[in-house]
N, C-alpha and C positions, 0 to 999 in steps of 0.2 A: 635790209635797208642800207647798210654800209656798202655793200657791193653795188647797189643801185646808185648811191651818191657818187661812188668812185667812177662808175661808167658815165654818169651824166656829165661830170666835169671833165672827163678825159676825151669824150668823143668829139671829133671835129674834122673827120676826113670824109671827103666826097669820093665814093668808090663807084665808078661807072658800071662795074660788074655786079653790084648788088648793094642793097641797104645793109650797113654793117655796124655792129657794135665793136668798138676798137679800144684797146688800151695803148697808151703811148706817153712819152715824157710830157708832163703838163707845160713845161716851159715854152714849147713851141705852139701852144694852142691859145685861143682867145675865148674864154668861157662866156663872154657877153654875146657872142654870135649864136644864132639859133642852132639847136642840135638837129638839123634837118638834113637827111642824106637821101639822094635820089637814085632811082634805078628803074629799069623796065624788065628786070630779070628776077633772079631768086635772091632774096635777102639772106645774109649770112652773118653769123657772129665771128669776129676775128680778134686775134691777139696780135700785137705788133712788138716782137722782141727787139727789133731795131727799126730805125726810121725807114729802111729800105726793104724790109722783109715782112710779109703778111702770112699769117697762119690761120686758116679757118678752123673754128671749133664747133660750129653748129649752124644749121639752116633753120629759118623760122617762117617760111611761107612762100608765096608765089609773087606774081607781078605787083610791084609796090613802088610808089613814088613819094610817099610822105610818112614820116615816123615821128611820134611825139612821146616823150617820157612823162610818166606820172607815177609817183610813189614807186612800187616795185614792178610795175608793168609798163608796156608801151601800147599806144594806140597807133594803128597803121591802116592804110588802105590796101586791099587786095582786089584790084579791079573795081567792081561796084560794091564790094563788101567792106565794112568796118571790121577789123579784127583787133582783138585785145590779147596780148601775149604776156604771160607771166615770166619775168626774168629774175626771179629770186635766185635761181642758179643759172647763170648765163650759158653754161655748157649744156644745159638741158631745157631750153625754152619750152613752155607749155601753152598750147592754145586754150584761152579761157572762154572766148566767145567769138562768134562771127555773125554779123548782122547785115543783110542786104539792104542797100539804100537805093531804091528806084531802079531804073533800067540803063543808066549810063555811068561811066567811070567817075570815081571820086577824084577830084582835082586838088583839094586842099582840106586840111584839118586844123582846128584850133581847139585847145582844151584849157579850161580854166575852172578851178574848183571841181565840182561834181558834174559839170556840163561840158559837152563838146558841140562844136559846129562842124558839120561835114558838108562840103560843097561838091556838087557834081557838075558834069558837063552840061546836061540838059534837063535834069530832074529836079533842079532847085537845091536849096540848102536845108539840111535837116538839123534839128536841135535834139540832142540826145542826153538822156540822164544816165550818168555813169556811177550812180550811188553804189550799185552792185555790178562790178565789172564782168561778172559771170552772166548777167542778164541785162545788158544795156537796153534802154527803152526809148523809142522815138516819142518825144513829147511835143514836137512842133515841127512846122515845115514852112519855109519861105518859098513861094513859087518861083520858078525860073524866069528870069528876064533874058538871060544869056549865060555864057560861061562865066563862072565866078573864079577869078584868078587868085584872089587872096581874101581871107576873112580874119576878123579879130572881134573879140567882144570884151566889154568892160562893164561891170555893173549889170544893168538890165538892157544893155544896148548891143546890137550886133552891127558891125561895120563891114560892108562888102564892097570889094573892088570888082566891078563887073565889066571891065574892059571898055568897049565902045558904048556900053549901056550906062557908063558913069559910076559914080560913087553914091552908095545908098546906106542910110542908117535906119535900123529897125528897132522899135521898142519891143522887147521880148519879155516884158514883165509877166504877161500871160502868154506862154510859149505856144499855146494852142491857137492864138489869134495874133500873130505878129503884126505890128502896125508900122507902116513907113512914116518916119518923122522928118526925113531929109533926103533930098535928091539933088545931085549936081551932075549935069549932063556931060561934063568934061570926061574924056576917056580916062580910066583909072585902072592901073594894073597892080599896084602895091599899096599896102597900108602898114603904118607903124604907129603905136600910141605910147605916149609917155606922160602919165598923169593926166592933166587937162589938155594936153596938146596932141594933135593928130597930124601925121605926115603922110601925104599921098604922092604917088608918082604916076604921071600920065604918059610917060615915055619920053616926053620932051621937057617936062618941068617937074620940080618938087614944090608942093604947096604945104605950108604950115598953117594949121587951123587951131583955134581955141575951141575945144568941144566941152567946155565946162557945162554948157547947155547943149546936149547932143541934137536937140530939135532945131537949134539955130546956131550952127557953127560960124565962127567969125574968122575970116582969112587974115592972118597976121603978115605973111610974106609969101612971095613966089620967087623961085629961083629957076631960071631957064638954063637948060643943060647944053644947048647948042647942037643937039642931035635928037632923034625922035624914037629910038628903039630901046630905051632903058627898061629893064624888066626885073631888076632886083633893087631892094632898098633896105638898108640896115641902119640902126642907131648905135652909136658908140660913145659912152660917157657924155650924154646930153649933147 
């Protein structure tokens, strides 16, 4: 557990040659930013003895574009598969499980508690029980409207940014029968949630909503960006 906590707070590098776990001086990193690293090649474990030198210490899989830490393991996508990898010893990562989700690539993952949301290009969004990471179980499915660019869930609600298909909120109290409780037709590519507040990005504007009642979000304010191709949204100290 100590090793995992160390890795989690230290990782902050985007390495275009692979998803990487890296150690580095913490003074140069911002732990409030997501620990998501992107690649289309082979993910690797790396140590960083200096700011300008990288040393690979292990490989952990195939084509990957999302990795999320949980306890002593990570959840990542490998094409259309959800893979869970034991990092108790980061020099010898061990595959714990691999679960195929539909017939299209996974585009986004979100993990909270013992559940994960895995979004795919055209196969919809899967709700997965991670109680036993050696045998993850699909417990629900939200049919595809289009590509899901980003997802988030809080409590019993899943929030999906579905690009030109808008922003949708689903009640997943019963994951076998997700229910749409809110739809906004505005293009939405990013979502962030902080308590009762939700922030969405349409590419040209950021919208702040009160989602204290997820079935009836209330727009608080909208901020126009002056351009229309924004694709990343982060929160920092409220």
